[in-house]
C-alpha positions as CSV (number, residue, x, y, z in Angstrom):
1,M,107.8,60.6,120.0
2,K,104.5,61.5,121.6
3,K,104.3,61.0,125.4
4,Q,101.6,58.4,125.9
5,M,98.9,59.0,128.6
6,T,98.4,55.8,130.6
7,Q,95.0,54.2,131.0
8,E,95.1,55.0,134.7
9,E,95.9,58.7,133.9
10,F,93.1,58.7,131.3
11,V,90.5,57.4,133.8
12,S,91.6,59.9,136.3
13,S,91.4,62.8,133.8
14,M,87.9,61.8,132.8
15,K,86.8,61.4,136.4
16,A,88.0,65.0,137.0
17,L,85.5,66.1,134.3
18,E,82.5,64.2,135.7
19,S,80.8,67.2,137.4
20,R,81.2,69.3,134.2
21,L,79.9,66.5,132.0
22,D,76.9,66.2,134.3
23,S,76.3,70.0,134.0
24,Y,76.7,69.8,130.2
25,A,74.0,67.1,130.0
26,D,71.7,69.0,132.3
27,L,72.2,72.2,130.3
28,L,71.3,70.4,127.0
29,I,68.2,68.6,128.3
30,N,66.8,71.1,130.8
31,Y,68.0,74.5,129.5
32,A,68.8,74.3,125.8
33,M,65.9,71.9,124.9
34,R,63.7,72.2,127.9
35,V,62.3,68.6,127.6
36,K,58.8,68.4,128.9
37,E,56.6,65.8,130.7
38,G,55.2,63.4,128.2
39,Q,57.4,64.6,125.3
40,E,59.0,62.3,122.7
41,F,62.8,62.8,122.5
42,V,65.1,61.9,119.6
43,L,68.9,61.7,120.1
44,Q,71.3,61.3,117.2
45,A,74.8,60.4,118.4
46,P,78.1,58.8,117.2
47,L,78.8,55.3,118.5
48,E,81.9,56.6,120.2
49,G,79.7,59.1,122.2
50,A,77.7,56.3,123.9
51,D,78.9,57.1,127.4
52,F,77.7,60.7,127.2
53,A,74.6,59.6,125.3
54,R,73.6,57.4,128.2
55,Q,73.8,60.5,130.5
56,L,71.6,62.4,128.2
57,V,69.0,59.6,128.0
58,A,68.8,59.4,131.8
59,K,68.4,63.2,132.0
60,A,65.7,63.2,129.4
61,Y,63.7,60.5,131.2
62,E,64.2,62.4,134.5
63,A,62.8,65.5,132.9
64,G,59.7,63.5,132.0
65,A,60.3,62.3,128.5
66,K,57.7,59.8,127.4
67,R,60.1,57.9,125.2
68,V,63.7,58.4,124.0
69,H,64.6,57.3,120.5
70,I,68.3,56.9,119.6
71,M,69.7,57.1,116.1
72,W,73.4,55.9,116.1
73,H,75.9,56.8,113.4
74,D,79.5,55.8,112.7
75,D,82.0,57.4,110.4
76,E,83.5,54.1,109.1
77,L,80.0,52.6,108.4
78,D,79.0,55.8,106.6
79,R,82.0,55.7,104.4
80,T,81.5,52.1,103.5
81,A,77.9,52.8,102.5
82,F,79.0,55.6,100.3
83,E,81.6,53.4,98.7
84,Y,79.2,50.7,97.7
85,E,75.7,52.2,97.3
86,S,74.6,53.6,94.0
87,L,73.2,57.1,93.4
88,D,69.8,55.6,92.9
89,T,70.0,54.0,96.4
90,I,71.3,57.1,98.1
91,G,68.6,59.1,96.5
92,E,65.8,57.0,98.1
93,L,65.3,57.4,101.8
94,P,63.6,54.3,103.2
95,L,60.0,54.8,104.0
96,W,60.5,53.7,107.6
97,K,63.0,56.5,108.1
98,Q,60.8,59.1,106.5
99,D,57.9,58.0,108.8
100,F,60.2,58.1,111.8
101,Y,61.2,61.7,111.5
102,N,57.9,63.0,110.1
103,D,55.7,61.2,112.6
104,L,57.8,62.2,115.7
105,A,58.0,65.8,114.5
106,E,54.2,65.9,114.3
107,K,54.0,64.5,117.8
108,G,56.1,67.5,119.0
109,A,59.3,65.6,119.7
110,A,62.5,67.4,120.6
111,F,65.5,66.6,118.5
112,L,69.1,66.6,119.8
113,S,72.0,65.9,117.5
114,L,75.5,65.2,118.8
115,T,78.2,66.1,116.3
116,G,81.6,64.5,116.4
117,S,82.7,63.2,113.0
118,D,86.3,63.0,111.8
119,P,86.4,66.1,109.5
120,S,88.1,64.1,106.7
121,H,86.3,60.7,107.0
122,L,84.8,61.0,103.5
123,D,87.9,62.2,101.7
124,G,87.9,60.6,98.2
125,I,84.2,59.8,98.2
126,S,82.1,61.2,95.3
127,R,80.9,64.7,96.2
128,E,77.8,64.0,94.1
129,K,76.9,61.1,96.4
130,I,77.5,63.1,99.5
131,A,75.5,66.1,98.2
132,L,72.6,63.8,97.2
133,S,72.5,62.1,100.6
134,Q,72.3,65.5,102.4
135,K,69.5,66.6,100.0
136,T,67.5,63.4,100.1
137,K,66.6,63.5,103.8
138,V,65.5,67.2,103.6
139,V,63.3,66.5,100.6
140,A,61.9,63.2,101.9
141,C,61.2,64.4,105.4
142,K,59.3,67.5,104.5
143,I,57.1,67.5,107.6
144,W,60.1,67.2,109.9
145,R,62.0,69.9,108.0
146,K,59.2,72.4,107.9
147,R,58.3,72.0,111.5
148,L,61.9,72.6,112.6
149,D,62.2,75.6,110.2
150,F,59.0,77.1,111.4
151,G,59.5,76.9,115.2
152,Q,57.2,74.0,116.0
153,N,59.8,71.6,117.5
154,A,62.8,72.2,119.7
155,W,66.1,71.1,118.3
156,T,69.7,71.5,119.4
157,I,73.1,70.6,117.9
158,A,76.0,70.0,120.4
159,G,79.3,68.3,120.4
160,V,80.8,65.1,121.8
161,P,84.5,64.0,121.2
162,T,85.5,61.1,119.0
163,K,89.0,59.7,118.7
164,R,89.8,60.8,115.1
165,W,88.3,64.2,115.5
166,A,90.4,64.7,118.6
167,E,93.6,63.7,116.7
168,K,92.7,66.2,114.0
169,V,92.4,69.0,116.5
170,F,95.5,68.0,118.6
171,P,97.8,66.2,116.1
172,D,100.9,66.5,118.4
173,L,99.2,64.7,121.3
174,D,98.6,61.0,121.8
175,D,95.1,59.7,121.3
176,K,94.0,59.6,125.0
177,T,95.4,63.1,125.8
178,A,93.8,64.5,122.6
179,Y,90.5,63.0,123.6
180,V,90.6,64.6,127.0
181,K,91.7,67.9,125.6
182,L,88.9,67.9,123.1
183,W,86.4,67.3,125.9
184,E,87.8,70.2,127.8
185,A,87.6,72.4,124.6
186,I,84.0,71.5,124.1
187,L,83.1,72.2,127.7
188,N,85.0,75.5,127.7
189,A,83.3,76.6,124.4
190,G,79.9,75.7,125.9
191,R,80.6,77.9,129.0
192,I,80.2,74.8,131.2
193,G,81.6,75.9,134.6
194,K,80.5,75.7,138.2
195,D,77.1,77.3,137.4
196,A,76.5,76.8,133.7
197,R,72.9,78.0,133.7
198,S,73.9,81.3,135.3
199,E,76.7,81.7,132.8
200,W,74.2,81.2,130.0
201,E,71.8,83.7,131.4
202,T,74.5,86.4,131.5
203,H,75.7,85.4,128.0
204,T,72.1,85.5,126.6
205,A,71.7,89.1,128.0
206,T,74.8,90.2,126.0
207,L,73.5,88.6,122.9
208,H,70.1,90.3,123.3
209,K,71.8,93.7,123.8
210,N,73.5,93.3,120.4
211,V,70.3,92.2,118.8
212,K,68.5,95.3,120.0
213,F,71.2,97.5,118.6
214,L,70.9,95.9,115.1
215,N,67.1,96.0,115.1
216,R,67.0,99.6,116.3
217,H,69.2,100.7,113.4
218,H,67.4,98.5,110.8
219,F,70.3,98.6,108.3
220,K,69.5,98.2,104.7
221,E,73.1,97.1,103.9
222,L,76.2,95.8,105.6
223,H,79.6,96.5,104.0
224,Y,82.4,94.0,104.8
225,T,86.1,94.8,104.2
226,S,89.3,93.1,105.4
227,S,92.9,92.9,104.2
228,N,92.5,89.4,102.8
229,G,90.6,90.9,99.9
230,T,87.0,90.8,101.2
231,D,84.9,93.7,99.8
232,L,81.3,92.6,100.1
233,T,78.0,94.5,100.4
234,I,75.1,92.4,101.7
235,G,71.6,93.8,101.1
236,L,69.1,93.2,103.9
237,A,65.3,92.9,103.5
238,P,63.0,95.7,104.7
239,E,61.1,93.0,106.7
240,G,64.3,91.5,108.1
241,I,65.0,91.2,111.9
242,W,68.0,90.0,113.9
243,E,67.9,87.1,116.3
244,G,70.3,85.6,118.8
245,G,70.4,83.3,121.8
246,P,67.2,81.3,122.4
247,M,64.7,80.8,119.7
248,L,61.0,81.3,120.3
249,K,58.7,78.5,119.3
250,Q,55.2,79.0,118.0
251,D,53.7,77.7,121.2
252,G,55.7,80.3,123.2
253,G,58.4,78.0,124.5
254,I,62.1,78.6,123.9
255,F,65.1,76.5,122.9
256,Y,68.7,77.0,122.0
257,P,69.5,75.5,118.5
258,N,73.3,75.5,119.1
259,V,75.4,74.8,122.1
260,P,77.7,76.8,122.0
261,T,76.2,79.9,120.5
262,E,77.9,83.2,120.1
263,E,76.1,84.7,117.2
264,V,73.4,87.3,116.4
265,F,72.1,86.6,112.9
266,T,69.6,87.4,110.2
267,S,68.7,86.3,106.7
268,P,69.6,88.7,104.0
269,H,67.7,89.5,100.8
270,A,68.6,86.7,98.4
271,A,69.1,89.0,95.4
272,K,71.0,91.9,97.0
273,T,74.6,90.7,97.7
274,Q,77.5,92.2,95.7
275,G,81.3,91.7,95.7
276,T,83.8,89.2,97.0
277,V,84.3,87.5,100.3
278,H,87.3,85.4,101.5
279,S,87.3,82.7,104.1
280,A,88.9,83.3,107.4
281,L,88.9,79.6,108.5
282,P,88.8,76.3,106.8
283,L,85.4,74.7,106.1
284,A,84.8,71.1,107.3
285,H,81.9,69.9,105.2
286,G,80.7,66.5,104.1
287,G,83.7,64.6,105.4
288,A,86.3,66.9,103.7
289,V,88.1,70.1,104.4
290,V,88.1,73.2,102.2
291,K,90.9,75.8,102.7
292,D,91.6,79.4,101.6
293,F,88.4,79.8,99.5
294,W,86.4,82.8,98.2
295,F,83.1,83.6,96.5
296,T,82.2,86.5,94.2
297,F,78.5,87.6,94.2
298,K,76.5,89.5,91.7
299,D,72.8,90.4,92.4
300,G,72.9,87.9,95.2
301,K,74.2,84.9,93.2
302,V,77.7,83.3,93.3
303,V,79.2,84.0,89.9
304,D,82.8,82.9,90.6
305,Y,84.6,81.0,93.3
306,G,87.9,79.2,94.1
307,A,89.9,77.5,96.8
308,A,93.5,76.5,97.5
309,E,92.2,73.1,98.5
310,G,88.8,71.4,98.2
311,K,87.2,73.4,95.4
312,E,85.2,70.3,94.3
313,V,83.4,70.4,97.7
314,L,82.3,74.0,96.9
315,T,81.1,72.9,93.5
316,A,78.9,70.2,95.0
317,I,77.4,72.6,97.5
318,L,76.7,75.3,94.8
319,E,75.2,72.8,92.3
320,A,72.7,71.3,94.9
321,D,70.0,73.7,93.7
322,E,69.4,77.3,92.7
323,G,69.2,78.6,96.3
324,A,72.5,77.0,97.2
325,M,74.2,79.8,95.2
326,R,72.7,82.6,97.4
327,L,73.0,83.6,101.0
328,G,70.6,82.5,103.6
329,E,72.3,83.8,106.8
330,V,74.5,86.6,108.0
331,A,75.9,86.1,111.5
332,L,78.0,88.5,113.6
333,I,80.4,87.2,116.2
334,S,83.2,89.0,118.0
335,K,86.7,87.5,118.0
336,N,86.5,87.8,121.8
337,T,84.8,84.5,122.4
338,P,86.0,81.4,124.3
339,I,86.5,79.4,121.1
340,R,88.5,82.1,119.3
341,E,90.5,83.0,122.3
342,S,91.5,79.3,122.8
343,G,93.4,79.5,119.5
344,L,92.1,76.2,118.4
345,L,90.8,75.3,115.0
346,I,88.1,72.7,115.8
347,Y,87.4,71.5,112.3
348,N,83.7,71.4,113.0
349,T,81.3,74.0,111.8
350,L,79.3,74.2,115.0
351,Y,82.4,75.4,116.8
352,D,84.3,77.2,114.1
353,E,81.3,79.2,113.1
354,N,81.0,80.4,116.7
355,A,84.6,81.6,116.6
356,S,84.0,83.9,113.6
357,C,81.6,86.1,111.8
358,H,80.1,83.8,109.2
359,L,77.7,83.6,106.2
360,A,75.7,80.7,105.0
361,L,74.9,79.6,101.5
362,G,71.4,78.2,101.1
363,K,68.2,78.2,103.2
364,G,67.2,81.3,105.1
365,F,65.3,81.4,108.4
366,P,61.6,82.4,108.5
367,E,62.0,83.8,112.1
368,C,64.4,86.4,110.7
369,Y,61.5,88.1,108.8
370,E,58.7,90.0,110.6
371,N,55.8,87.5,111.3
372,G,57.8,84.9,109.3
373,Y,56.2,81.9,111.0
374,E,52.8,83.2,109.9
375,L,53.7,83.5,106.2
376,S,53.9,80.8,103.5
377,V,57.1,79.8,101.8
378,E,56.0,81.6,98.7
379,E,55.3,84.8,100.6
380,L,58.7,84.7,102.3
381,S,60.4,84.1,99.0
382,E,58.7,87.1,97.5
383,M,60.1,89.2,100.3
384,G,63.6,87.9,99.6
385,L,64.1,84.9,101.9
386,N,66.3,82.3,100.2
387,Q,65.0,78.8,99.7
388,S,67.2,75.7,99.4
389,T,67.8,72.2,100.6
390,Q,71.2,73.3,101.7
391,H,72.4,75.5,104.6
392,V,76.2,75.6,104.7
393,D,78.0,78.0,107.0
394,F,81.4,79.4,106.2
395,M,83.6,81.7,108.3
396,V,84.7,85.1,107.2
397,G,85.6,86.8,110.4
398,A,89.2,87.8,109.8
399,S,91.0,89.5,112.7
400,D,90.9,92.9,110.9
401,L,87.3,92.6,109.6
402,N,85.4,95.8,109.5
403,I,81.7,96.0,109.0
404,V,79.8,99.3,108.3
405,G,76.0,99.3,108.5
406,I,74.1,101.6,106.2
407,T,70.7,102.8,107.2
408,E,67.7,103.6,104.9
409,D,68.7,107.3,105.3
410,G,72.2,106.6,104.1
411,E,73.8,107.0,107.5
412,E,76.9,104.9,108.0
413,V,77.4,103.2,111.4
414,Q,80.5,101.3,112.4
415,V,79.3,97.8,113.6
416,F,82.6,95.8,113.6
417,E,86.1,97.1,113.9
418,N,89.1,94.8,113.7
419,G,87.1,91.7,114.1
420,M,84.9,92.7,117.1
421,W,81.9,94.9,117.9
422,A,82.8,98.5,117.6
423,W,81.9,99.2,121.2
424,E,83.9,96.4,122.8
C-alpha cells in the first residue's frame, strides 16, 4: 500500500519550494521571454496549473506587459470534445480563435505555453481526429505560425505539473508525493537553483561552444550507429548552420524557446537521409505513448516503420502531409544532463527530448539556414529545408550512440561517443 502524504505535509513541501517557484517564474518572464514594457502577453496553461499561472501573470505585469491573455485547457474537456465532435467541426477553427492568434502575433505578443498533460489522456481517440486538430490550427493561423517560425515573436514552452502526469512519472507514489516530486524534477531539469540566471548564463556558454565546433567543421553528413540497430546517415545542407541556447529575433532581441534546453540543433536537407534509426525512449504524442519504434529512410523519406506499441500514432503523424515523412531537425544532446542523470522518464517531449539526442519529423527551422529569415518559403525549400504542418520530435540518443561527422573533404570527425560529446 502506498504511504499517503498528509495535507499538512503537502502544504509544507510546497512551501519549501516557494523560492524556487518564484525563481522559475522570474526566469520564464524576464530571462527566457524578456517581456517588454507595453507588450501583449499570451499564456496557455492547464487548469491544474492555475496557481503557477497566477505567478506568471503577476511577473508579466510587473515586467510591463500591456495586457495578459490566458487560454486555459483541460485534458478531460479536450477528450470529451474529441469524442463528440465530427471531423468537419474539428477541421474548422473558429474565426475568433484565428483572429486571436493572428492579431496578437502581428502586435508583437510574446507566447508562453505551459505543458502538463496526462501522456495517455487521449488513448482510444481517433488518431485521424487528433492529427486533424493539430494541423487545423497551424493552417488557419498562418500569420501567427509564420511569425513564430521566422523570429518575429518570442515564444517559450515550459512545464507545470498535473496530477495524472505526476502519477504516470511516479506510479509507486501517492498522488500528493508524486505531484511534489514532479515539481522538483521540473525545477531540477530547468536548472532552477539559488541563482537560476547565473546557471543559465554558464549553461548557454557551453551550448555556444558546441555550436561553434559544429559550424567550424561544417559537416556534410552525420553517421549515427548504436547497438539497438541504428545505422543512419543524415545529409546536411551546404547552407545549414547549427543553433543552440537563445534564439535571435529579427529585431535583435533574444528568447529561449524551451525551458529546459540542452540541445544544439540544425535542420538537415530534406532529401538526403538514408538508413534506419531506432528510438531510445518512448514518444508521448497526441495523448498516447509509442514504444520501441523505428524508421527506415531512403532519399530523405520514411519508406518503412514499426513499433512495439502505438504504431497507429506514427501512421497518423506520417500521413499528415508529404513533409511529415521527412526530417526537419537534428539535435545533439549529451547523456550528461540533469534530466538524463535523474533516471526519470518524464513522458513529455519537452523534457524527454532534452535528455537524449533527437530527430524531428516535419517542419524545419529557417534560422538553421544562412540568412534564412530573409528568404521565402520557396527559396528555403529549394535549398532543402523541409516544410510541413507537423514537427514531431523523437528520441534516438541510446547510451552507446556514436556519431561521426563527415566534412566536404571526406574527413571523419568523432562527434559523439557512447552517448556524449567526444570531448567530454
